[in-house]
N, CA, C and O atoms as a printed pandas DataFrame, in Angstrom:
     atom_number atom_name residue_name chain_id  residue_number  x_coord  y_coord  z_coord
0              1         N          MET        A               1    0.842   -0.971   -0.074
1              2        CA          MET        A               1    0.059    0.203    0.019
2              3         C          MET        A               1    1.019    1.252   -0.232
3              4         O          MET        A               1    2.208    1.204    0.084
4              5         N          ASN        A               2    0.430    2.202   -0.817
5              6        CA          ASN        A               2    1.555    3.625   -1.041
6              7         C          ASN        A               2    0.568    4.516   -0.292
7              8         O          ASN        A               2   -0.557    4.067   -0.067
8              9         N          LYS        A               3    0.924    5.830    0.140
9             10        CA          LYS        A               3    0.596    6.856    0.558
10            11         C          LYS        A               3   -1.240    6.963   -0.135
11            12         O          LYS        A               3   -2.310    6.979    0.473
12            13         N          GLY        A               4   -0.970    7.010   -1.421
13            14        CA          GLY        A               4   -2.289    7.490   -1.908
14            15         C          GLY        A               4   -3.347    6.376   -1.319
15            16         O          GLY        A               4   -4.323    6.753   -0.672
16            17         N          GLU        A               5   -3.130    5.145   -1.547
17            18        CA          GLU        A               5   -4.119    4.172   -1.225
18            19         C          GLU        A               5   -4.235    4.280    0.160
19            20         O          GLU        A               5   -5.399    4.142    0.535
20            21         N          LEU        A               6   -3.322    4.506    1.157
21            22        CA          LEU        A               6   -3.642    4.774    2.297
22            23         C          LEU        A               6   -4.621    5.749    2.530
23            24         O          LEU        A               6   -5.580    5.419    3.227
24            25         N          ILE        A               7   -4.559    6.954    2.052
25            26        CA          ILE        A               7   -5.366    8.343    1.937
26            27         C          ILE        A               7   -6.361    7.774    1.507
27            28         O          ILE        A               7   -7.269    8.268    2.175
28            29         N          ASP        A               8   -6.991    6.739    0.528
29            30        CA          ASP        A               8   -7.992    6.473   -0.148
30            31         C          ASP        A               8   -9.008    5.817    1.269
31            32         O          ASP        A               8  -10.063    6.252    1.733
32            33         N          LYS        A               9   -8.130    4.563    1.687
33            34        CA          LYS        A               9   -8.547    3.471    2.739
34            35         C          LYS        A               9   -9.320    4.801    4.083
35            36         O          LYS        A               9  -10.417    4.976    4.614
36            37         N          ILE        A              10   -8.147    5.365    4.120
37            38        CA          ILE        A              10   -8.774    6.451    5.800
38            39         C          ILE        A              10   -9.901    7.187    5.184
39            40         O          ILE        A              10  -10.758    7.343    6.054
40            41         N          ALA        A              11  -10.390    7.882    3.680
41            42        CA          ALA        A              11  -11.823    8.675    3.831
42            43         C          ALA        A              11  -12.247    7.843    3.768
43            44         O          ALA        A              11  -13.201    7.948    4.539
44            45         N          LYS        A              12  -12.278    6.366    3.110
45            46        CA          LYS        A              12  -13.865    5.491    3.032
46            47         C          LYS        A              12  -13.919    5.145    4.572
47            48         O          LYS        A              12  -15.015    5.268    5.118
48            49         N          ASP        A              13  -13.000    4.785    5.213
49            50        CA          ASP        A              13  -13.587    3.897    6.650
50            51         C          ASP        A              13  -13.937    5.540    6.992
51            52         O          ASP        A              13  -15.159    5.673    7.057
52            53         N          THR        A              14  -13.329    6.622    7.190
53            54        CA          THR        A              14  -13.919    8.012    8.041
54            55         C          THR        A              14  -14.942    8.635    7.947
55            56         O          THR        A              14  -15.594    9.223    8.811
56            57         N          LYS        A              15  -15.200    8.439    6.212
57            58        CA          LYS        A              15  -16.321    9.093    5.531
58            59         C          LYS        A              15  -15.744   10.768    5.287
59            60         O          LYS        A              15  -16.380   11.772    4.967
60            61         N          LEU        A              16  -14.604   10.623    5.519
61            62        CA          LEU        A              16  -13.790   12.403    5.295
62            63         C          LEU        A              16  -13.703   12.459    3.507
63            64         O          LEU        A              16  -13.819   11.514    2.727
64            65         N          THR        A              17  -13.486   13.748    3.239
65            66        CA          THR        A              17  -12.801   13.732    1.867
66            67         C          THR        A              17  -11.695   13.074    1.461
67            68         O          THR        A              17  -11.257   12.554    2.487
68            69         N          LYS        A              18  -10.876   12.750    0.407
69            70        CA          LYS        A              18   -9.616   12.174    0.564
70            71         C          LYS        A              18   -8.433   13.703    0.868
71            72         O          LYS        A              18   -7.230   13.647    1.123
72            73         N          VAL        A              19   -9.161   14.746    0.746
73            74        CA          VAL        A              19   -8.211   15.909    0.914
74            75         C          VAL        A              19   -8.414   16.001    2.981
75            76         O          VAL        A              19   -7.460   16.219    3.728
76            77         N          GLN        A              20   -9.095   15.892    3.204
77            78        CA          GLN        A              20   -9.145   15.768    4.429
78            79         C          GLN        A              20   -8.536   14.803    5.048
79            80         O          GLN        A              20   -8.011   15.034    6.137
80            81         N          ALA        A              21   -8.487   13.539    4.478
81            82        CA          ALA        A              21   -7.560   12.295    4.946
82            83         C          ALA        A              21   -5.893   12.650    4.698
83            84         O          ALA        A              21   -4.923   12.330    5.386
84            85         N          GLY        A              22   -5.952   13.257    3.726
85            86        CA          GLY        A              22   -4.554   13.551    3.399
86            87         C          GLY        A              22   -3.974   14.673    4.219
87            88         O          GLY        A              22   -2.817   14.625    4.636
88            89         N          ASP        A              23   -4.788   15.686    4.448
89            90        CA          ASP        A              23   -4.532   16.381    5.708
90            91         C          ASP        A              23   -4.493   15.791    7.178
91            92         O          ASP        A              23   -3.791   16.332    8.032
92            93         N          ALA        A              24   -5.241   14.699    7.450
93            94        CA          ALA        A              24   -4.792   14.545    8.920
94            95         C          ALA        A              24   -3.348   12.863    8.781
95            96         O          ALA        A              24   -2.503   12.630    9.645
96            97         N          LEU        A              25   -3.509   12.202    7.731
97            98        CA          LEU        A              25   -2.225   11.970    7.475
98            99         C          LEU        A              25   -0.980   12.633    7.423
99           100         O          LEU        A              25    0.027   12.078    7.864
100          101         N          ASP        A              26   -0.950   13.620    6.992
101          102        CA          ASP        A              26    0.140   14.487    7.057
102          103         C          ASP        A              26    0.478   15.161    8.180
103          104         O          ASP        A              26    1.595   15.513    8.558
104          105         N          ALA        A              27   -0.753   15.332    8.759
105          106        CA          ALA        A              27   -0.723   15.864   10.542
106          107         C          ALA        A              27    0.087   14.663   10.967
107          108         O          ALA        A              27    1.280   14.733   11.261
108          109         N          VAL        A              28   -0.422   13.876   10.976
109          110        CA          VAL        A              28    0.035   12.505   12.285
110          111         C          VAL        A              28    1.680   12.362   11.521
111          112         O          VAL        A              28    2.672   12.276   12.245
112          113         N          LEU        A              29    1.772   12.354   10.332
113          114        CA          LEU        A              29    3.337   11.779    9.903
114          115         C          LEU        A              29    4.202   13.140   10.330
115          116         O          LEU        A              29    5.311   13.157   10.863
116          117         N          SER        A              30    3.359   14.299    9.935
117          118        CA          SER        A              30    4.710   15.535   10.571
118          119         C          SER        A              30    4.983   15.505   12.243
119          120         O          SER        A              30    6.046   15.922   12.703
120          121         N          ALA        A              31    3.939   14.984   13.071
121          122        CA          ALA        A              31    4.015   15.073   14.045
122          123         C          ALA        A              31    5.056   14.114   14.746
123          124         O          ALA        A              31    5.769   14.425   15.700
124          125         N          VAL        A              32    5.009   12.679   13.991
125          126        CA          VAL        A              32    6.122   11.811   14.809
126          127         C          VAL        A              32    7.347   12.249   14.146
127          128         O          VAL        A              32    8.362   12.225   14.842
128          129         N          THR        A              33    7.470   12.716   12.718
129          130        CA          THR        A              33    8.538   12.925   12.290
130          131         C          THR        A              33    9.152   14.064   13.277
131          132         O          THR        A              33   10.240   13.884   13.823
132          133         N          GLY        A              34    8.411   15.212   13.467
133          134        CA          GLY        A              34    8.894   16.036   14.339
134          135         C          GLY        A              34    9.149   15.358   15.564
135          136         O          GLY        A              34   10.372   15.247   15.654
136          137         N          THR        A              35    8.777   15.022   16.217
137          138        CA          THR        A              35    9.052   14.180   17.559
138          139         C          THR        A              35   10.814   13.433   17.601
139          140         O          THR        A              35   11.782   13.483   18.360
140          141         N          LEU        A              36   10.455   12.761   16.277
141          142        CA          LEU        A              36   11.773   11.808   16.270
142          143         C          LEU        A              36   13.041   12.818   15.868
143          144         O          LEU        A              36   14.192   12.405   16.005
144          145         N          ALA        A              37   12.846   13.799   15.502
145          146        CA          ALA        A              37   13.460   14.799   15.136
146          147         C          ALA        A              37   14.258   15.371   16.626
147          148         O          ALA        A              37   15.363   15.143   17.118
148          149         N          LYS        A              38   13.722   15.757   16.813
149          150        CA          LYS        A              38   14.022   15.959   18.449
150          151         C          LYS        A              38   14.829   15.158   19.185
151          152         O          LYS        A              38   15.453   15.609   20.145
152          153         N          GLY        A              39   14.915   13.584   18.722
153          154        CA          GLY        A              39   15.103   12.417   19.465
154          155         C          GLY        A              39   14.495   12.068   20.960
155          156         O          GLY        A              39   15.000   11.768   22.042
156          157         N          GLY        A              40   13.058   12.275   20.432
157          158        CA          GLY        A              40   12.001   11.926   21.362
158          159         C          GLY        A              40   11.421   10.374   20.810
159          160         O          GLY        A              40   11.915    9.944   19.768
160          161         N          LYS        A              41   10.436    9.599   21.481
161          162        CA          LYS        A              41    9.339    8.249   21.130
162          163         C          LYS        A              41    8.330    8.745   20.799
163          164         O          LYS        A              41    7.928    9.701   21.463
164          165         N          VAL        A              42    7.815    8.434   20.038
165          166        CA          VAL        A              42    6.228    8.196   19.745
166          167         C          VAL        A              42    5.651    6.749   20.064
167          168         O          VAL        A              42    6.185    5.783   19.517
168          169         N          THR        A              43    4.558    6.560   20.947
169          170        CA          THR        A              43    4.216    5.231   21.483
170          171         C          THR        A              43    2.634    5.115   20.961
171          172         O          THR        A              43    1.663    5.647   21.499
172          173         N          LEU        A              44    2.637    4.482   20.059
173          174        CA          LEU        A              44    0.690    3.820   20.221
174          175         C          LEU        A              44    0.916    2.731   20.252
175          176         O          LEU        A              44    1.621    1.882   19.707
176          177         N          VAL        A              45   -0.349    2.945   21.565
177          178        CA          VAL        A              45   -0.393    1.118   22.373
178          179         C          VAL        A              45   -0.927    0.345   20.945
179          180         O          VAL        A              45   -1.661    0.573   19.983
180          181         N          GLY        A              46   -0.190   -0.550   21.395
181          182        CA          GLY        A              46   -0.971   -1.779   20.432
182          183         C          GLY        A              46   -0.568   -1.578   19.356
183          184         O          GLY        A              46   -0.409   -2.650   18.773
184          185         N          PHE        A              47   -0.249   -0.541   18.622
185          186        CA          PHE        A              47    0.592   -0.467   17.518
186          187         C          PHE        A              47    1.863   -0.758   17.397
187          188         O          PHE        A              47    2.285   -1.786   16.866
188          189         N          GLY        A              48    2.627    0.241   17.942
189          190        CA          GLY        A              48    4.240    0.032   18.201
190          191         C          GLY        A              48    4.338    1.036   18.626
191          192         O          GLY        A              48    3.547    1.846   19.110
192          193         N          THR        A              49    6.004    0.994   18.337
193          194        CA          THR        A              49    6.825    2.417   18.716
194          195         C          THR        A              49    7.801    2.899   17.999
195          196         O          THR        A              49    8.661    2.122   17.585
196          197         N          PHE        A              50    7.879    4.481   17.663
197          198        CA          PHE        A              50    8.750    4.710   17.271
198          199         C          PHE        A              50    9.962    5.629   17.848
199          200         O          PHE        A              50    9.714    6.717   18.368
200          201         N          SER        A              51   10.719    5.342   17.778
201          202        CA          SER        A              51   12.197    6.108   18.401
202          203         C          SER        A              51   13.674    6.141   17.646
203          204         O          SER        A              51   13.741    5.524   16.582
204          205         N          VAL        A              52   14.511    6.620   17.985
205          206        CA          VAL        A              52   15.733    6.674   17.442
206          207         C          VAL        A              52   16.774    6.390   18.318
207          208         O          VAL        A              52   16.850    6.630   19.523
208          209         N          LEU        A              53   17.622    5.811   17.516
209          210        CA          LEU        A              53   18.920    4.947   17.825
210          211         C          LEU        A              53   20.338    5.791   17.366
211          212         O          LEU        A              53   20.545    6.460   16.353
212          213         N          GLN        A              54   20.919    5.591   18.125
213          214        CA          GLN        A              54   22.138    6.717   17.856
214          215         C          GLN        A              54   23.556    4.980   17.305
215          216         O          GLN        A              54   24.248    4.434   18.165
216          217         N          ARG        A              55   23.572    4.608   15.984
217          218        CA          ARG        A              55   24.681    4.154   15.767
218          219         C          ARG        A              55   26.558    4.644   15.823
219          220         O          ARG        A              55   27.119    5.635   15.355
220          221         N          ALA        A              56   26.955    3.794   16.381
221          222        CA          ALA        A              56   28.603    4.179   16.278
222          223         C          ALA        A              56   28.868    4.341   14.920
223          224         O          ALA        A              56   28.242    4.023   13.908
224          225         N          LYS        A              57   30.208    5.052   15.166
225          226        CA          LYS        A              57   30.903    4.959   13.833
226          227         C          LYS        A              57   31.493    3.667   13.833
227          228         O          LYS        A              57   31.944    3.249   14.899
228          229         N          ARG        A              58   31.578    2.818   12.591
229          230        CA          ARG        A              58   32.637    1.668   12.609
230          231         C          ARG        A              58   32.745    1.575   10.828
231          232         O          ARG        A              58   32.269    2.057    9.800
232          233         N          LYS        A              59   33.782    0.541   11.354
233          234        CA          LYS        A              59   34.592    0.093    9.583
234          235         C          LYS        A              59   33.609   -0.618    8.854
235          236         O          LYS        A              59   32.764   -1.307    9.425
236          237         N          GLY        A              60   33.674   -0.480    7.525
237          238        CA          GLY        A              60   32.995   -1.490    6.280
238          239         C          GLY        A              60   34.274   -1.730    5.474
239          240         O          GLY        A              60   35.472   -1.493    5.630
240          241         N          ARG        A              61   33.508   -2.297    4.553
241          242        CA          ARG        A              61   34.325   -2.703    3.041
242          243         C          ARG        A              61   33.010   -2.051    2.253
243          244         O          ARG        A              61   31.789   -2.040    2.407
244          245         N          ASN        A              62   34.166   -1.413    1.141
245          246        CA          ASN        A              62   33.295   -1.411   -0.204
246          247         C          ASN        A              62   33.264   -2.470   -1.121
247          248         O          ASN        A              62   34.346   -2.786   -1.614
248          249         N          PRO        A              63   32.303   -3.061   -1.446
249          250        CA          PRO        A              63   31.892   -4.632   -2.207
250          251         C          PRO        A              63   32.325   -4.509   -3.523
251          252         O          PRO        A              63   32.213   -5.433   -4.329
252          253         N          ARG        A              64   32.662   -3.763   -3.710
253          254        CA          ARG        A              64   33.351   -3.467   -5.456
254          255         C          ARG        A              64   35.078   -3.919   -5.672
255          256         O          ARG        A              64   35.714   -4.698   -6.382
256          257         N          THR        A              65   35.376   -2.859   -4.539
257          258        CA          THR        A              65   36.847   -2.791   -4.451
258          259         C          THR        A              65   37.205   -3.395   -3.087
259          260         O          THR        A              65   38.374   -3.238   -2.735
260          261         N          ASN        A              66   36.394   -4.052   -2.277
261          262        CA          ASN        A              66   36.980   -4.852   -1.047
262          263         C          ASN        A              66   37.870   -3.797    0.071
263          264         O          ASN        A              66   38.383   -4.271    1.085
264          265         N          LYS        A              67   37.954   -2.497   -0.233
265          266        CA          LYS        A              67   38.593   -1.941    0.459
266          267         C          LYS        A              67   38.036   -1.350    1.812
267          268         O          LYS        A              67   36.943   -0.799    1.677
268          269         N          GLU        A              68   38.490   -1.348    2.917
269          270        CA          GLU        A              68   38.083   -0.827    3.987
270          271         C          GLU        A              68   37.603    0.357    4.145
271          272         O          GLU        A              68   38.620    1.047    4.063
272          273         N          ILE        A              69   36.624    1.150    4.339
273          274        CA          ILE        A              69   36.168    2.476    4.462
274          275         C          ILE        A              69   35.411    2.684    5.905
275          276         O          ILE        A              69   34.694    1.898    6.525
276          277         N          ASN        A              70   35.742    3.756    6.157
277          278        CA          ASN        A              70   34.986    4.622    7.546
278          279         C          ASN        A              70   33.822    5.028    7.219
279          280         O          ASN        A              70   33.708    5.812    6.277
280          281         N          ILE        A              71   32.479    4.486    8.077
281          282        CA          ILE        A              71   31.349    4.483    8.196
282          283         C          ILE        A              71   31.255    5.676    9.002
283          284         O          ILE        A              71   32.271    5.615    9.695
284          285         N          LYS        A              72   30.606    6.767    9.329
285          286        CA          LYS        A              72   30.379    7.852    9.937
286          287         C          LYS        A              72   29.155    7.146   11.000
287          288         O          LYS        A              72   28.382    6.281   10.588
288          289         N          ALA        A              73   29.128    7.704   12.503
289          290        CA          ALA        A              73   27.960    7.648   13.249
290          291         C          ALA        A              73   26.891    8.699   12.578
291          292         O          ALA        A              73   27.029    9.816   12.078
292          293         N          LYS        A              74   25.718    7.805   12.800
293          294        CA          LYS        A              74   24.353    8.730   12.588
294          295         C          LYS        A              74   23.182    8.300   13.353
295          296         O          LYS        A              74   23.460    7.330   14.058
296          297         N          LYS        A              75   22.008    8.675   13.453
297          298        CA          LYS        A              75   21.086    8.523   14.215
298          299         C          LYS        A              75   19.855    7.851   13.029
299          300         O          LYS        A              75   19.383    8.416   12.043
300          301         N          VAL        A              76   19.600    6.581   13.513
301          302        CA          VAL        A              76   18.581    6.119   12.445
302          303         C          VAL        A              76   17.174    6.182   13.310
303          304         O          VAL        A              76   17.230    6.237   14.538
304          305         N          ALA        A              77   15.892    6.171   12.603
305          306        CA          ALA        A              77   14.531    5.903   13.091
306          307         C          ALA        A              77   14.353    4.560   13.040
307          308         O          ALA        A              77   14.598    3.918   12.019
308          309         N          LYS        A              78   13.827    3.921   14.354
309          310        CA          LYS        A              78   13.414    2.772   14.578
310          311         C          LYS        A              78   11.788    2.342   15.131
311          312         O          LYS        A              78   11.280    2.894   16.108
312          313         N          PHE        A              79   11.273    1.548   14.535
313          314        CA          PHE        A              79    9.902    1.035   14.849
314          315         C          PHE        A              79   10.134   -0.527   15.617
315          316         O          PHE        A              79   10.808   -1.480   15.225
316          317         N          LYS        A              80    9.368   -0.387   16.756
317          318        CA          LYS        A              80    9.266   -1.820   17.295
318          319         C          LYS        A              80    7.544   -2.084   17.231
319          320         O          LYS        A              80    6.723   -1.180   17.389
320          321         N          ALA        A              81    7.285   -3.170   17.029
321          322        CA          ALA        A              81    5.708   -3.781   16.616
322          323         C          ALA        A              81    5.012   -3.790   18.073
323          324         O          ALA        A              81    5.396   -4.644   18.872
324          325         N          GLY        A              82    4.044   -2.913   18.438
325          326        CA          GLY        A              82    3.156   -3.486   19.667
326          327         C          GLY        A              82    2.770   -4.781   19.973
327          328         O          GLY        A              82    2.389   -5.394   18.976
328          329         N          ALA        A              83    2.730   -5.504   21.166
329          330        CA          ALA        A              83    2.098   -6.637   20.841
330          331         C          ALA        A              83    0.798   -7.369   20.070
331          332         O          ALA        A              83    0.685   -8.475   19.542
332          333         N          GLU        A              84   -0.515   -5.787   20.320
333          334        CA          GLU        A              84   -1.466   -6.417   19.262
334          335         C          GLU        A              84   -1.047   -6.537   17.806
335          336         O          GLU        A              84   -1.437   -7.527   17.187
336          337         N          LEU        A              85   -0.011   -5.293   16.973
337          338        CA          LEU        A              85    0.123   -5.705   15.985
338          339         C          LEU        A              85    0.712   -7.055   15.839
339          340         O          LEU        A              85    0.020   -7.993   15.444
340          341         N          ALA        A              86    2.169   -7.213   16.192
341          342        CA          ALA        A              86    2.216   -8.857   16.053
342          343         C          ALA        A              86    1.601   -9.762   15.990
343          344         O          ALA        A              86    1.711  -10.493   15.005
344          345         N          LYS        A              87    0.833  -10.019   16.886
345          346        CA          LYS        A              87   -0.255  -10.584   16.861
346          347         C          LYS        A              87   -1.025  -10.937   15.528
347          348         O          LYS        A              87   -0.953  -12.000   14.912
348          349         N          LYS        A              88   -1.801   -9.789   15.202
349          350        CA          LYS        A              88   -2.378  -10.019   13.717
350          351         C          LYS        A              88   -1.048  -10.431   12.783
351          352         O          LYS        A              88   -0.974  -11.549   12.273
352          353         N          VAL        A              89   -0.042   -9.449   12.618
353          354        CA          VAL        A              89    0.551  -10.163   11.514
354          355         C          VAL        A              89    0.717  -11.483   11.560
355          356         O          VAL        A              89    0.545  -12.115   10.517
356          357         N          ASN        A              90    1.095  -12.192   12.811
357          358        CA          ASN        A              90    1.556  -13.615   12.873
358          359         C          ASN        A              90    0.037  -14.543   12.861
359          360         O          ASN        A              90    0.152  -15.767   12.927
360          361         N          LYS        A              91   -1.030  -14.084   12.796
361          362        CA          LYS        A              91   -2.514  -15.080   12.390
362          363         C          LYS        A              91   -2.017  -15.916   11.701
363          364         O          LYS        A              91   -2.713  -16.806   11.212
């Protein structure tokens, strides 16, 4: 499912217009993104938790040349599924 299909599904299930559903989805995504950008986490009970992890710098290998390279430290977004979501996915 892509963003357009998700907007269609939200509009159908909530009886909102597609524009309203798109605005609602954009607001949710903006709130999650903004919180993660500040280093926070977002917990949606039953669905899961979005958080930020700090990856340390490390050594890697260029697969084409097999040369060792340095990989910079960076922050990455993480999602951990909640119990209810995990249960539904594993039905």
